[in-house]
N, C-alpha and C positions, 0 to 999 in steps of 0.2 A: 604736719596735718596727717600723713598717712601712719604715723607712729601713735597718734592719739587712741585712747581707749574707748571711743565712742562705737556704738553699733551702727552708726551711720555710715553707708557706703560713699566713699569719696573718690571723686575723679578730679585730676589735676591736669590741666592743658597748658603746655609750655610752647607758645608760638616762637618759631625761628624765622625772622626776616619775612613777615607777612606783607603782602603788597595789594593794594586795590585803590579804588576811588574813594576819597574822603571827604569830597566836596571841593567846590571852588574857593571857599573862604579860608582854607587851610593851607599851611605849607606843604608843598608836594614833596613826596619821597622820591627815590631814585628812579624807579621804573617809569612812574608817570611823567617825571621830569624829562627823562630820556625820549618818551613818546611825544610830548609836547614840542620839545626841541626839534624833533625830527620833522612834525608837521610844518613848523615854522623855518625849517632849513637852517637852524641854529647849530653851533657847535656846543656839545657838552663837554665841559671839562670835569674830569673825575680825579680826585687825589686819594691816595690810600697807600699802605704799605704793598711791597712787591709781592708777598705771600699771603695777603689777606683773600679769603674766600668768603663768597656769600651764597646761600642756598635760599632763594626766594620762593614763597608759596603764596598762591592766589587766595585772597580772603574768602572768596567763594568756596574754594575747596575745603578750606578750614571750616567754614560753616556747615557744609555738607557733612563732613566728618563728625562734627559735634552733634548735629542734628540726628545723624544716623544712631549715634551712641545714646541720645536721649530716648529715641523711640525703641530701641532694642538694647536696653542697658545690661551691663554685666552685673553680677552680684558680688564681684570682688573690687575693692579699692584698687585704683591704678593711676599711674602717671603716664601722660603721653607727650612725647616730643614731637611737635607738629612741623616737620621739615620733609622735603621731597625725597632727600637721599641722592639726588642728582647734582654733580658738580658743575 
């Protein structure tokens, strides 16, 4: 997309492990499941590789970042990786 010859300015947003409330009728992700289990005093079993890292970003923060870019856009095409950068 960035390499296309169009005169249109393009923005690519690449979310990385975004979390937030998706509604009660959907499957819960990791963070909401941990919170729900904590309130219910239930054990949360997590399985994964020993060296697996996740960098979770709150959906509200992603929305705020994108809204800010819509209100004050750049005039150059860009690609953004939406991650907090905190291990």
